[in-house]
C-alpha angles and dihedrals in degrees: 000000000000089000092055094045089049092050089050094049091044087050092051092048093047093047087058087057097057115096116243140180118236114205113231102179098095130227127325118283112191091214120165118271119255112261109278096004133109130219128228115199115183117182127192114192100184118175102156135091089265087056087097090065109101122196131202105243117196126193112203128185133093084346131019130226136175131204138177102229120206128183121277091030141105137211120217120189135172111216140172112261112265145084116325137182123209113201122190114197144155115279116250136205126038094322093122086218119137129214115175098186133090113259120255145176137215130193128208139156121249110214123211115266093006136108123224117205119205133175125207102213123192128183136175128193109177107306096346115099125180138178136182142165116227137183107246136196118262097236091051089049095047091047093053100039091063093085095040134093124222118253111220124205086247095057105106135164 
């Protein structure tokens, strides 16, 4: 019993040493999209042990932006309609952040005056880790986003 308690205490101490990103953008507000723009909303529910992993997510198109994307958070960005690529990669530099998955990219077209809802999904079963980005239904996104905080470009570890 003492060994188990010791492992739990050590785990709690170490988890306090792991770099993290705290979203500062507040809760979701379904405001109107600016005229002739498009909106990208990406959610990440998390909830597993790999939830502490934080990727660098880039949105590349007419403009480019970069986020550190923790679990239980969302990204909302207004963009000019057109082709976009989202890249999910391991953070580099001295951030202290971890990402155990292979980098990947997805491409899509953002249409004028429309919102596209995406979800970054991660799972881990034993030594098998997987991650994917999926287009999701608006009602599913809005239901899940209620308990999340918005990540801003300026939110760094």
